[in-house]
PAVEX-152755 format. One record per residue (C-alpha): residue number from 1; x, y, z. Coordinates in steps of 0.25 Angstrom, whole numbers, plus 5000, padded with zeros to 4 digits. Each point is the difference from the previous one (the first is absolute). Example, Ala and Ser with C-alpha at 12.3 -4.5 7.8 and 13.67 -1.06 7.14 Angstrom:
<site><vexlum>1</vexlum><xx>5049</xx><yy>4982</yy><zz>5031</zz></site>
<site><vexlum>2</vexlum><xx>5006</xx><yy>5014</yy><zz>4998</zz></site>
This chain:
<site><vexlum>1</vexlum><xx>5069</xx><yy>4905</yy><zz>5006</zz></site>
<site><vexlum>2</vexlum><xx>5007</xx><yy>5007</yy><zz>5010</zz></site>
<site><vexlum>3</vexlum><xx>5004</xx><yy>5016</yy><zz>4997</zz></site>
<site><vexlum>4</vexlum><xx>5008</xx><yy>5009</yy><zz>5005</zz></site>
<site><vexlum>5</vexlum><xx>4997</xx><yy>5008</yy><zz>5012</zz></site>
<site><vexlum>6</vexlum><xx>4992</xx><yy>5013</yy><zz>4994</zz></site>
<site><vexlum>7</vexlum><xx>4990</xx><yy>4993</yy><zz>4990</zz></site>
<site><vexlum>8</vexlum><xx>4988</xx><yy>4994</yy><zz>5002</zz></site>
<site><vexlum>9</vexlum><xx>4993</xx><yy>4987</yy><zz>4995</zz></site>
<site><vexlum>10</vexlum><xx>4985</xx><yy>5006</yy><zz>4999</zz></site>
<site><vexlum>11</vexlum><xx>4997</xx><yy>4984</yy><zz>4996</zz></site>
<site><vexlum>12</vexlum><xx>5007</xx><yy>4986</yy><zz>4995</zz></site>
<site><vexlum>13</vexlum><xx>4995</xx><yy>4988</yy><zz>4994</zz></site>
<site><vexlum>14</vexlum><xx>5003</xx><yy>4987</yy><zz>5006</zz></site>
<site><vexlum>15</vexlum><xx>4993</xx><yy>4988</yy><zz>4994</zz></site>
<site><vexlum>16</vexlum><xx>4992</xx><yy>5007</yy><zz>4990</zz></site>
<site><vexlum>17</vexlum><xx>4991</xx><yy>5006</yy><zz>5012</zz></site>
<site><vexlum>18</vexlum><xx>5005</xx><yy>5016</yy><zz>5006</zz></site>
<site><vexlum>19</vexlum><xx>5006</xx><yy>5001</yy><zz>5014</zz></site>
<site><vexlum>20</vexlum><xx>4999</xx><yy>5015</yy><zz>5003</zz></site>
<site><vexlum>21</vexlum><xx>5009</xx><yy>5008</yy><zz>5008</zz></site>
<site><vexlum>22</vexlum><xx>4997</xx><yy>5011</yy><zz>5011</zz></site>
<site><vexlum>23</vexlum><xx>4990</xx><yy>5010</yy><zz>4990</zz></site>
<site><vexlum>24</vexlum><xx>5007</xx><yy>5014</yy><zz>4996</zz></site>
<site><vexlum>25</vexlum><xx>4990</xx><yy>5013</yy><zz>5003</zz></site>
<site><vexlum>26</vexlum><xx>4999</xx><yy>5005</yy><zz>4986</zz></site>
<site><vexlum>27</vexlum><xx>4989</xx><yy>5005</yy><zz>4993</zz></site>
<site><vexlum>28</vexlum><xx>4997</xx><yy>4990</yy><zz>4989</zz></site>
<site><vexlum>29</vexlum><xx>4995</xx><yy>5008</yy><zz>4986</zz></site>
<site><vexlum>30</vexlum><xx>4999</xx><yy>4986</yy><zz>4990</zz></site>
<site><vexlum>31</vexlum><xx>4995</xx><yy>4987</yy><zz>5005</zz></site>
<site><vexlum>32</vexlum><xx>5001</xx><yy>4986</yy><zz>4992</zz></site>
<site><vexlum>33</vexlum><xx>4993</xx><yy>4990</yy><zz>5005</zz></site>
<site><vexlum>34</vexlum><xx>4999</xx><yy>4985</yy><zz>4996</zz></site>
<site><vexlum>35</vexlum><xx>5002</xx><yy>5004</yy><zz>4987</zz></site>
<site><vexlum>36</vexlum><xx>5003</xx><yy>4990</yy><zz>4988</zz></site>
<site><vexlum>37</vexlum><xx>5001</xx><yy>5001</yy><zz>4985</zz></site>
<site><vexlum>38</vexlum><xx>4999</xx><yy>4989</yy><zz>4989</zz></site>
<site><vexlum>39</vexlum><xx>5004</xx><yy>5001</yy><zz>4987</zz></site>
<site><vexlum>40</vexlum><xx>4992</xx><yy>4988</yy><zz>4994</zz></site>
<site><vexlum>41</vexlum><xx>5005</xx><yy>4987</yy><zz>5008</zz></site>
<site><vexlum>42</vexlum><xx>5014</xx><yy>5009</yy><zz>5005</zz></site>
<site><vexlum>43</vexlum><xx>4999</xx><yy>5006</yy><zz>5015</zz></site>
<site><vexlum>44</vexlum><xx>5008</xx><yy>5012</yy><zz>4999</zz></site>
<site><vexlum>45</vexlum><xx>4996</xx><yy>5006</yy><zz>5014</zz></site>
<site><vexlum>46</vexlum><xx>4992</xx><yy>4991</yy><zz>5013</zz></site>
<site><vexlum>47</vexlum><xx>4995</xx><yy>5004</yy><zz>5012</zz></site>
<site><vexlum>48</vexlum><xx>5009</xx><yy>5012</yy><zz>5000</zz></site>
<site><vexlum>49</vexlum><xx>4998</xx><yy>5010</yy><zz>5013</zz></site>
<site><vexlum>50</vexlum><xx>5007</xx><yy>5013</yy><zz>5000</zz></site>
<site><vexlum>51</vexlum><xx>5000</xx><yy>5013</yy><zz>5006</zz></site>
<site><vexlum>52</vexlum><xx>5007</xx><yy>5013</yy><zz>4994</zz></site>
<site><vexlum>53</vexlum><xx>5002</xx><yy>5012</yy><zz>5012</zz></site>
<site><vexlum>54</vexlum><xx>4998</xx><yy>5014</yy><zz>4995</zz></site>
<site><vexlum>55</vexlum><xx>5009</xx><yy>5010</yy><zz>4998</zz></site>
<site><vexlum>56</vexlum><xx>5011</xx><yy>4989</yy><zz>4996</zz></site>
<site><vexlum>57</vexlum><xx>5006</xx><yy>4992</yy><zz>4992</zz></site>
<site><vexlum>58</vexlum><xx>4998</xx><yy>4985</yy><zz>4998</zz></site>
<site><vexlum>59</vexlum><xx>5008</xx><yy>4991</yy><zz>4988</zz></site>
<site><vexlum>60</vexlum><xx>4996</xx><yy>4989</yy><zz>4995</zz></site>
<site><vexlum>61</vexlum><xx>5013</xx><yy>4991</yy><zz>4997</zz></site>
<site><vexlum>62</vexlum><xx>4998</xx><yy>4983</yy><zz>4996</zz></site>
<site><vexlum>63</vexlum><xx>5007</xx><yy>4992</yy><zz>4989</zz></site>
<site><vexlum>64</vexlum><xx>4995</xx><yy>5003</yy><zz>4986</zz></site>
<site><vexlum>65</vexlum><xx>4984</xx><yy>4995</yy><zz>4997</zz></site>
<site><vexlum>66</vexlum><xx>4997</xx><yy>5002</yy><zz>5014</zz></site>
<site><vexlum>67</vexlum><xx>4988</xx><yy>5008</yy><zz>4998</zz></site>
<site><vexlum>68</vexlum><xx>5008</xx><yy>5013</yy><zz>5005</zz></site>
<site><vexlum>69</vexlum><xx>4993</xx><yy>5008</yy><zz>4987</zz></site>
<site><vexlum>70</vexlum><xx>4987</xx><yy>4992</yy><zz>5001</zz></site>
<site><vexlum>71</vexlum><xx>4996</xx><yy>5005</yy><zz>5015</zz></site>
<site><vexlum>72</vexlum><xx>5003</xx><yy>5013</yy><zz>4997</zz></site>
<site><vexlum>73</vexlum><xx>4990</xx><yy>5000</yy><zz>4989</zz></site>
<site><vexlum>74</vexlum><xx>4991</xx><yy>4995</yy><zz>5008</zz></site>
<site><vexlum>75</vexlum><xx>5000</xx><yy>5011</yy><zz>5010</zz></site>
<site><vexlum>76</vexlum><xx>5001</xx><yy>5009</yy><zz>4988</zz></site>
<site><vexlum>77</vexlum><xx>4987</xx><yy>4996</yy><zz>4995</zz></site>
<site><vexlum>78</vexlum><xx>5005</xx><yy>4996</yy><zz>4987</zz></site>
<site><vexlum>79</vexlum><xx>5000</xx><yy>4984</yy><zz>5002</zz></site>
<site><vexlum>80</vexlum><xx>4987</xx><yy>4993</yy><zz>5009</zz></site>
<site><vexlum>81</vexlum><xx>5003</xx><yy>4990</yy><zz>5010</zz></site>
<site><vexlum>82</vexlum><xx>4995</xx><yy>4987</yy><zz>4999</zz></site>
<site><vexlum>83</vexlum><xx>4997</xx><yy>4999</yy><zz>5017</zz></site>
<site><vexlum>84</vexlum><xx>5003</xx><yy>5010</yy><zz>5009</zz></site>
<site><vexlum>85</vexlum><xx>5000</xx><yy>5017</yy><zz>5000</zz></site>
<site><vexlum>86</vexlum><xx>5007</xx><yy>5012</yy><zz>5002</zz></site>
<site><vexlum>87</vexlum><xx>4997</xx><yy>5011</yy><zz>5010</zz></site>
<site><vexlum>88</vexlum><xx>5005</xx><yy>5015</yy><zz>4998</zz></site>
<site><vexlum>89</vexlum><xx>4996</xx><yy>5009</yy><zz>5012</zz></site>
<site><vexlum>90</vexlum><xx>4990</xx><yy>4990</yy><zz>5003</zz></site>
<site><vexlum>91</vexlum><xx>4994</xx><yy>4999</yy><zz>4986</zz></site>
<site><vexlum>92</vexlum><xx>5000</xx><yy>4988</yy><zz>4992</zz></site>
<site><vexlum>93</vexlum><xx>5007</xx><yy>5001</yy><zz>4985</zz></site>
<site><vexlum>94</vexlum><xx>4992</xx><yy>4996</yy><zz>4991</zz></site>
<site><vexlum>95</vexlum><xx>5007</xx><yy>5008</yy><zz>4988</zz></site>
<site><vexlum>96</vexlum><xx>5008</xx><yy>5012</yy><zz>4996</zz></site>
<site><vexlum>97</vexlum><xx>5000</xx><yy>5011</yy><zz>5010</zz></site>
<site><vexlum>98</vexlum><xx>5005</xx><yy>5014</yy><zz>5001</zz></site>
<site><vexlum>99</vexlum><xx>5007</xx><yy>4997</yy><zz>5013</zz></site>
<site><vexlum>100</vexlum><xx>5011</xx><yy>4991</yy><zz>4992</zz></site>
<site><vexlum>101</vexlum><xx>5010</xx><yy>5003</yy><zz>4990</zz></site>
<site><vexlum>102</vexlum><xx>5008</xx><yy>4990</yy><zz>4992</zz></site>
<site><vexlum>103</vexlum><xx>5013</xx><yy>5004</yy><zz>4995</zz></site>
<site><vexlum>104</vexlum><xx>5003</xx><yy>4989</yy><zz>4989</zz></site>
<site><vexlum>105</vexlum><xx>5012</xx><yy>4992</yy><zz>4999</zz></site>
<site><vexlum>106</vexlum><xx>5001</xx><yy>5004</yy><zz>4985</zz></site>
<site><vexlum>107</vexlum><xx>4997</xx><yy>5016</yy><zz>5003</zz></site>
<site><vexlum>108</vexlum><xx>4987</xx><yy>4999</yy><zz>4993</zz></site>
<site><vexlum>109</vexlum><xx>5002</xx><yy>5014</yy><zz>4996</zz></site>
<site><vexlum>110</vexlum><xx>4993</xx><yy>5008</yy><zz>4988</zz></site>
<site><vexlum>111</vexlum><xx>5009</xx><yy>5000</yy><zz>4988</zz></site>
<site><vexlum>112</vexlum><xx>4992</xx><yy>5011</yy><zz>4994</zz></site>
<site><vexlum>113</vexlum><xx>5000</xx><yy>5009</yy><zz>5012</zz></site>
<site><vexlum>114</vexlum><xx>5009</xx><yy>5008</yy><zz>5006</zz></site>
<site><vexlum>115</vexlum><xx>5007</xx><yy>4997</yy><zz>5015</zz></site>
<site><vexlum>116</vexlum><xx>4990</xx><yy>5012</yy><zz>5004</zz></site>
<site><vexlum>117</vexlum><xx>4987</xx><yy>4993</yy><zz>4994</zz></site>
<site><vexlum>118</vexlum><xx>5006</xx><yy>4986</yy><zz>5005</zz></site>
<site><vexlum>119</vexlum><xx>5000</xx><yy>5005</yy><zz>5014</zz></site>
<site><vexlum>120</vexlum><xx>4987</xx><yy>5008</yy><zz>5001</zz></site>
<site><vexlum>121</vexlum><xx>4993</xx><yy>4991</yy><zz>4991</zz></site>
<site><vexlum>122</vexlum><xx>4993</xx><yy>4992</yy><zz>5010</zz></site>
<site><vexlum>123</vexlum><xx>4995</xx><yy>5013</yy><zz>5006</zz></site>
<site><vexlum>124</vexlum><xx>4995</xx><yy>5004</yy><zz>4987</zz></site>
<site><vexlum>125</vexlum><xx>4992</xx><yy>4986</yy><zz>5000</zz></site>
<site><vexlum>126</vexlum><xx>4995</xx><yy>5007</yy><zz>5014</zz></site>
<site><vexlum>127</vexlum><xx>4995</xx><yy>5012</yy><zz>4994</zz></site>
<site><vexlum>128</vexlum><xx>5010</xx><yy>5009</yy><zz>5006</zz></site>
<site><vexlum>129</vexlum><xx>5001</xx><yy>5014</yy><zz>4996</zz></site>
<site><vexlum>130</vexlum><xx>5013</xx><yy>5002</yy><zz>4990</zz></site>
<site><vexlum>131</vexlum><xx>5007</xx><yy>5010</yy><zz>5008</zz></site>
<site><vexlum>132</vexlum><xx>4998</xx><yy>4992</yy><zz>5011</zz></site>
<site><vexlum>133</vexlum><xx>5003</xx><yy>4986</yy><zz>4997</zz></site>
<site><vexlum>134</vexlum><xx>5015</xx><yy>5007</yy><zz>4993</zz></site>
<site><vexlum>135</vexlum><xx>5002</xx><yy>5006</yy><zz>5013</zz></site>
<site><vexlum>136</vexlum><xx>4998</xx><yy>4986</yy><zz>5007</zz></site>
<site><vexlum>137</vexlum><xx>5008</xx><yy>4994</yy><zz>4990</zz></site>
<site><vexlum>138</vexlum><xx>5010</xx><yy>5010</yy><zz>5000</zz></site>
<site><vexlum>139</vexlum><xx>5003</xx><yy>4996</yy><zz>5015</zz></site>
<site><vexlum>140</vexlum><xx>5003</xx><yy>4986</yy><zz>4998</zz></site>
<site><vexlum>141</vexlum><xx>5008</xx><yy>5002</yy><zz>4987</zz></site>
<site><vexlum>142</vexlum><xx>5009</xx><yy>5008</yy><zz>5009</zz></site>
<site><vexlum>143</vexlum><xx>4999</xx><yy>4990</yy><zz>5013</zz></site>
<site><vexlum>144</vexlum><xx>5005</xx><yy>4988</yy><zz>4989</zz></site>
<site><vexlum>145</vexlum><xx>5010</xx><yy>5008</yy><zz>4993</zz></site>
<site><vexlum>146</vexlum><xx>4998</xx><yy>5004</yy><zz>4987</zz></site>
<site><vexlum>147</vexlum><xx>4998</xx><yy>5016</yy><zz>5002</zz></site>
<site><vexlum>148</vexlum><xx>5002</xx><yy>5004</yy><zz>4986</zz></site>
<site><vexlum>149</vexlum><xx>4995</xx><yy>4988</yy><zz>4991</zz></site>
<site><vexlum>150</vexlum><xx>4984</xx><yy>5003</yy><zz>5002</zz></site>
<site><vexlum>151</vexlum><xx>5002</xx><yy>5000</yy><zz>4985</zz></site>
<site><vexlum>152</vexlum><xx>5008</xx><yy>4990</yy><zz>4995</zz></site>
<site><vexlum>153</vexlum><xx>4991</xx><yy>4987</yy><zz>4995</zz></site>
<site><vexlum>154</vexlum><xx>5004</xx><yy>4984</yy><zz>5006</zz></site>
<site><vexlum>155</vexlum><xx>5007</xx><yy>4998</yy><zz>4986</zz></site>
<site><vexlum>156</vexlum><xx>5011</xx><yy>5012</yy><zz>5005</zz></site>
<site><vexlum>157</vexlum><xx>4999</xx><yy>4995</yy><zz>5016</zz></site>
<site><vexlum>158</vexlum><xx>5013</xx><yy>4988</yy><zz>5006</zz></site>
<site><vexlum>159</vexlum><xx>4991</xx><yy>4987</yy><zz>5004</zz></site>
<site><vexlum>160</vexlum><xx>5004</xx><yy>5008</yy><zz>5014</zz></site>
<site><vexlum>161</vexlum><xx>4992</xx><yy>5011</yy><zz>4997</zz></site>
<site><vexlum>162</vexlum><xx>4987</xx><yy>4994</yy><zz>4994</zz></site>
<site><vexlum>163</vexlum><xx>4999</xx><yy>4991</yy><zz>5013</zz></site>
<site><vexlum>164</vexlum><xx>5000</xx><yy>5014</yy><zz>5008</zz></site>
<site><vexlum>165</vexlum><xx>4989</xx><yy>5004</yy><zz>4992</zz></site>
<site><vexlum>166</vexlum><xx>4994</xx><yy>4991</yy><zz>5002</zz></site>
<site><vexlum>167</vexlum><xx>5003</xx><yy>5003</yy><zz>5015</zz></site>
<site><vexlum>168</vexlum><xx>4995</xx><yy>5011</yy><zz>4998</zz></site>
<site><vexlum>169</vexlum><xx>4987</xx><yy>4998</yy><zz>4992</zz></site>
<site><vexlum>170</vexlum><xx>4996</xx><yy>4990</yy><zz>5015</zz></site>
<site><vexlum>171</vexlum><xx>5003</xx><yy>5011</yy><zz>5010</zz></site>
<site><vexlum>172</vexlum><xx>4994</xx><yy>5011</yy><zz>4993</zz></site>
<site><vexlum>173</vexlum><xx>4985</xx><yy>4993</yy><zz>5002</zz></site>
<site><vexlum>174</vexlum><xx>5002</xx><yy>5001</yy><zz>5015</zz></site>
<site><vexlum>175</vexlum><xx>4996</xx><yy>4985</yy><zz>5001</zz></site>
<site><vexlum>176</vexlum><xx>5003</xx><yy>4995</yy><zz>5014</zz></site>
<site><vexlum>177</vexlum><xx>5005</xx><yy>4986</yy><zz>4994</zz></site>
<site><vexlum>178</vexlum><xx>5010</xx><yy>5000</yy><zz>4990</zz></site>
<site><vexlum>179</vexlum><xx>5005</xx><yy>4986</yy><zz>4992</zz></site>
<site><vexlum>180</vexlum><xx>5012</xx><yy>4999</yy><zz>4995</zz></site>
<site><vexlum>181</vexlum><xx>5004</xx><yy>4989</yy><zz>4992</zz></site>
<site><vexlum>182</vexlum><xx>5014</xx><yy>4997</yy><zz>4999</zz></site>
<site><vexlum>183</vexlum><xx>5002</xx><yy>5014</yy><zz>4996</zz></site>
<site><vexlum>184</vexlum><xx>5013</xx><yy>5001</yy><zz>5000</zz></site>
<site><vexlum>185</vexlum><xx>5005</xx><yy>4986</yy><zz>4993</zz></site>
<site><vexlum>186</vexlum><xx>5001</xx><yy>5009</yy><zz>4987</zz></site>
<site><vexlum>187</vexlum><xx>5012</xx><yy>5010</yy><zz>5003</zz></site>
<site><vexlum>188</vexlum><xx>5014</xx><yy>4999</yy><zz>5002</zz></site>
<site><vexlum>189</vexlum><xx>5007</xx><yy>4996</yy><zz>5015</zz></site>
<site><vexlum>190</vexlum><xx>5004</xx><yy>5014</yy><zz>5003</zz></site>
<site><vexlum>191</vexlum><xx>4984</xx><yy>5007</yy><zz>4997</zz></site>
<site><vexlum>192</vexlum><xx>4995</xx><yy>4988</yy><zz>5008</zz></site>
<site><vexlum>193</vexlum><xx>5008</xx><yy>5005</yy><zz>5012</zz></site>
<site><vexlum>194</vexlum><xx>4996</xx><yy>5013</yy><zz>4997</zz></site>
<site><vexlum>195</vexlum><xx>4986</xx><yy>4995</yy><zz>4998</zz></site>
<site><vexlum>196</vexlum><xx>5000</xx><yy>4994</yy><zz>5015</zz></site>
<site><vexlum>197</vexlum><xx>5006</xx><yy>5012</yy><zz>5006</zz></site>
<site><vexlum>198</vexlum><xx>4988</xx><yy>5007</yy><zz>4995</zz></site>
<site><vexlum>199</vexlum><xx>4989</xx><yy>4989</yy><zz>5003</zz></site>
<site><vexlum>200</vexlum><xx>5006</xx><yy>5002</yy><zz>5014</zz></site>
<site><vexlum>201</vexlum><xx>4997</xx><yy>5015</yy><zz>5000</zz></site>
<site><vexlum>202</vexlum><xx>4986</xx><yy>4997</yy><zz>4994</zz></site>
<site><vexlum>203</vexlum><xx>4996</xx><yy>4991</yy><zz>5011</zz></site>
<site><vexlum>204</vexlum><xx>5004</xx><yy>5011</yy><zz>5009</zz></site>
<site><vexlum>205</vexlum><xx>4995</xx><yy>5012</yy><zz>4994</zz></site>
<site><vexlum>206</vexlum><xx>4986</xx><yy>4997</yy><zz>4993</zz></site>
<site><vexlum>207</vexlum><xx>4993</xx><yy>4989</yy><zz>5011</zz></site>
<site><vexlum>208</vexlum><xx>4994</xx><yy>4991</yy><zz>4990</zz></site>
<site><vexlum>209</vexlum><xx>5001</xx><yy>4985</yy><zz>5003</zz></site>
<site><vexlum>210</vexlum><xx>5008</xx><yy>4994</yy><zz>4989</zz></site>
<site><vexlum>211</vexlum><xx>5001</xx><yy>4985</yy><zz>4995</zz></site>
<site><vexlum>212</vexlum><xx>5012</xx><yy>4997</yy><zz>4993</zz></site>
<site><vexlum>213</vexlum><xx>5002</xx><yy>4986</yy><zz>4991</zz></site>
<site><vexlum>214</vexlum><xx>5016</xx><yy>4999</yy><zz>4998</zz></site>
<site><vexlum>215</vexlum><xx>5010</xx><yy>4987</yy><zz>4997</zz></site>
<site><vexlum>216</vexlum><xx>5009</xx><yy>5006</yy><zz>5008</zz></site>
<site><vexlum>217</vexlum><xx>5003</xx><yy>4996</yy><zz>5014</zz></site>
<site><vexlum>218</vexlum><xx>5010</xx><yy>5012</yy><zz>5001</zz></site>
<site><vexlum>219</vexlum><xx>4990</xx><yy>5009</yy><zz>4995</zz></site>
<site><vexlum>220</vexlum><xx>4989</xx><yy>4995</yy><zz>5009</zz></site>
<site><vexlum>221</vexlum><xx>5008</xx><yy>5001</yy><zz>5013</zz></site>
<site><vexlum>222</vexlum><xx>5004</xx><yy>5015</yy><zz>4995</zz></site>
<site><vexlum>223</vexlum><xx>4988</xx><yy>5007</yy><zz>4998</zz></site>
<site><vexlum>224</vexlum><xx>4990</xx><yy>4991</yy><zz>5008</zz></site>
<site><vexlum>225</vexlum><xx>4993</xx><yy>5002</yy><zz>5015</zz></site>
<site><vexlum>226</vexlum><xx>4995</xx><yy>4986</yy><zz>4997</zz></site>
<site><vexlum>227</vexlum><xx>5003</xx><yy>4988</yy><zz>4991</zz></site>
<site><vexlum>228</vexlum><xx>4991</xx><yy>4990</yy><zz>4996</zz></site>
<site><vexlum>229</vexlum><xx>5006</xx><yy>4987</yy><zz>4995</zz></site>
<site><vexlum>230</vexlum><xx>4991</xx><yy>4993</yy><zz>4991</zz></site>
<site><vexlum>231</vexlum><xx>5004</xx><yy>4984</yy><zz>4998</zz></site>
<site><vexlum>232</vexlum><xx>4996</xx><yy>4995</yy><zz>4984</zz></site>
<site><vexlum>233</vexlum><xx>4989</xx><yy>4996</yy><zz>4996</zz></site>
<site><vexlum>234</vexlum><xx>4989</xx><yy>4998</yy><zz>5004</zz></site>
<site><vexlum>235</vexlum><xx>5006</xx><yy>5013</yy><zz>5006</zz></site>
<site><vexlum>236</vexlum><xx>4997</xx><yy>5001</yy><zz>5015</zz></site>
<site><vexlum>237</vexlum><xx>5009</xx><yy>5010</yy><zz>5010</zz></site>
<site><vexlum>238</vexlum><xx>5010</xx><yy>4992</yy><zz>5006</zz></site>
<site><vexlum>239</vexlum><xx>5006</xx><yy>5012</yy><zz>5011</zz></site>
<site><vexlum>240</vexlum><xx>4998</xx><yy>5016</yy><zz>5001</zz></site>
<site><vexlum>241</vexlum><xx>5011</xx><yy>5006</yy><zz>5007</zz></site>
<site><vexlum>242</vexlum><xx>5002</xx><yy>5016</yy><zz>5004</zz></site>
<site><vexlum>243</vexlum><xx>5015</xx><yy>5005</yy><zz>5000</zz></site>
<site><vexlum>244</vexlum><xx>5000</xx><yy>5011</yy><zz>5008</zz></site>
<site><vexlum>245</vexlum><xx>5014</xx><yy>5002</yy><zz>5008</zz></site>
<site><vexlum>246</vexlum><xx>5005</xx><yy>5006</yy><zz>4988</zz></site>
<site><vexlum>247</vexlum><xx>4988</xx><yy>5007</yy><zz>4995</zz></site>
<site><vexlum>248</vexlum><xx>5002</xx><yy>5014</yy><zz>5005</zz></site>
<site><vexlum>249</vexlum><xx>5015</xx><yy>5002</yy><zz>4996</zz></site>
<site><vexlum>250</vexlum><xx>5005</xx><yy>5007</yy><zz>4988</zz></site>
<site><vexlum>251</vexlum><xx>4998</xx><yy>4994</yy><zz>4986</zz></site>
<site><vexlum>252</vexlum><xx>5016</xx><yy>5000</yy><zz>4997</zz></site>
<site><vexlum>253</vexlum><xx>5002</xx><yy>4992</yy><zz>5012</zz></site>
<site><vexlum>254</vexlum><xx>4988</xx><yy>4987</yy><zz>4999</zz></site>
<site><vexlum>255</vexlum><xx>5007</xx><yy>4991</yy><zz>4991</zz></site>
<site><vexlum>256</vexlum><xx>5013</xx><yy>5001</yy><zz>5009</zz></site>
<site><vexlum>257</vexlum><xx>4990</xx><yy>4996</yy><zz>5012</zz></site>
<site><vexlum>258</vexlum><xx>5003</xx><yy>4986</yy><zz>5008</zz></site>
<site><vexlum>259</vexlum><xx>4988</xx><yy>4997</yy><zz>5001</zz></site>
<site><vexlum>260</vexlum><xx>4996</xx><yy>5006</yy><zz>4984</zz></site>
<site><vexlum>261</vexlum><xx>5011</xx><yy>4988</yy><zz>4995</zz></site>
<site><vexlum>262</vexlum><xx>4995</xx><yy>4989</yy><zz>5010</zz></site>
<site><vexlum>263</vexlum><xx>4985</xx><yy>5001</yy><zz>4998</zz></site>
<site><vexlum>264</vexlum><xx>5003</xx><yy>5001</yy><zz>4985</zz></site>
<site><vexlum>265</vexlum><xx>5009</xx><yy>4986</yy><zz>5002</zz></site>
<site><vexlum>266</vexlum><xx>4989</xx><yy>4993</yy><zz>5008</zz></site>
<site><vexlum>267</vexlum><xx>4988</xx><yy>5005</yy><zz>4991</zz></site>
<site><vexlum>268</vexlum><xx>5010</xx><yy>4992</yy><zz>4988</zz></site>
<site><vexlum>269</vexlum><xx>5002</xx><yy>4989</yy><zz>5007</zz></site>
<site><vexlum>270</vexlum><xx>4983</xx><yy>4998</yy><zz>5002</zz></site>
<site><vexlum>271</vexlum><xx>5000</xx><yy>5001</yy><zz>4985</zz></site>
<site><vexlum>272</vexlum><xx>5010</xx><yy>4993</yy><zz>4996</zz></site>
<site><vexlum>273</vexlum><xx>4994</xx><yy>4985</yy><zz>4999</zz></site>
<site><vexlum>274</vexlum><xx>4988</xx><yy>5008</yy><zz>4992</zz></site>
<site><vexlum>275</vexlum><xx>5011</xx><yy>5005</yy><zz>4989</zz></site>
<site><vexlum>276</vexlum><xx>5001</xx><yy>4991</yy><zz>4989</zz></site>
């Protein structure tokens, strides 16, 4: 597949063998090396390799059932691969660790705890003093636009607000790698667009590595420094592309960029045959 000028195809798959384009001079935070995952006789992932650049947002994009969430959970240490390994900063992943934080699709908030307690809960488990953890939590409550809701409980919040709580909780523990499993899928279109704009701001300001699962081509092109396209199971990487020509523009202008629109169309053309 040929993408527009300003968009780099880092890796493409031809006849099940990877053909690499010119290497990128980036610092790798997370390395996936030859990872396979079987569930009984079902082969979910097959010899999948992928690098995630430090301080950037990489989207995992592909049809339903292509293993995006499975890969994310393996990187998080919540699932063990059948073969292969994950490295974070050169260290092999053997289970969950403080260097990673997971933002779940279903929010996974504590129903009995208010916003402040939910956001600071990870710090509480680490033994951080109450005054310190609440100061840290307040910073991220403010950053995600929830100032004034510190004492509210999850059942009193909208879906979009609950998702913001989950994101603030992940940010508050200062993990260097944030794993987000379709974090905006449960919110309406208006809130989803606002979240996407906020995500661009977080990536710029937090200097963390974001791994982002989405089904939305438009969302992936909008928020991503890198997009890994996964094929249906057994999942493997079809292409890795890096939208670049419009990354420095104002967030309001990205969707109007001809490059943005053409990349969306071309990704859809590559995935159309795999969608029922």
